[in-house]
C-alpha positions in Angstrom: 53.8 14.3 99.3 54.8 12.2 102.4 57.9 11.2 100.9 58.9 15.0 100.4 57.9 15.9 103.9 59.9 12.9 105.3 62.9 13.7 103.0 62.7 17.4 104.3 62.6 16.3 108.0 65.5 13.8 107.5 67.3 16.7 105.9 66.7 19.2 108.6 67.6 16.7 111.4 70.8 16.0 109.6 71.8 19.7 109.3 70.8 20.2 113.0 72.9 17.3 114.0 75.8 18.7 112.0 75.4 22.3 113.6 75.6 20.5 117.1 78.6 18.6 115.9 80.5 21.8 114.7 79.6 23.5 118.2 81.1 20.4 119.8 84.1 20.6 117.6 84.6 24.2 118.0 84.5 23.8 121.9 86.9 20.9 121.6 89.3 22.9 119.7 89.1 25.9 122.0 89.8 23.5 125.0 92.8 21.9 123.0 94.1 25.4 122.2 93.9 26.4 125.9 95.6 23.1 127.1 98.4 23.6 124.5 98.9 27.2 125.5 98.8 26.4 129.2 101.4 23.7 128.5 103.6 25.9 126.6 103.4 28.4 129.3 104.5 25.6 131.9 107.4 24.6 129.8 108.6 28.2 129.2 108.4 28.9 133.0 110.3 25.6 133.7 112.9 26.8 131.2 113.1 30.2 132.6 113.5 28.8 136.2 116.2 26.3 135.0 118.0 29.4 133.3 117.7 31.5 136.5 119.1 28.5 138.7 122.0 28.0 136.1 123.0 31.8 136.4 122.7 31.6 140.3 125.1 28.5 140.1 127.4 30.3 137.8 127.4 33.4 140.1 128.2 31.3 143.1 131.1 29.5 141.4 132.4 33.0 140.3 132.1 34.1 143.9 134.0 31.1 145.2 136.8 31.8 142.7 136.9 35.3 143.8 137.2 34.4 147.3 140.0 32.0 146.6 141.8 34.6 144.7 141.4 37.0 147.6 142.7 34.4 150.0 145.8 33.9 147.7 146.4 37.5 147.4 146.3 37.9 151.0 148.6 35.1 151.7 150.9 36.6 149.0 150.8 39.9 150.6 151.4 38.5 154.0 154.4 36.6 152.7 155.9 39.7 150.7 155.5 42.1 153.7 157.3 39.9 156.4 
């Protein structure tokens, strides 16, 4: 009878330990998912910022080209209209 009681107690403690372990694993998995999602969000934000900066540089380059063309056209007009 004592063996049965001890065996039942050991099994109950083992099951309780497993349940706590599962809770800890679930919490760890949730934390890892949150961290991965936050990292993905940071990477996406960085990539978007890089794209915005790249577009701004391209726009500035186009503005410089347009200004050079305008100066060239103005010089041609002055020379032609003399």
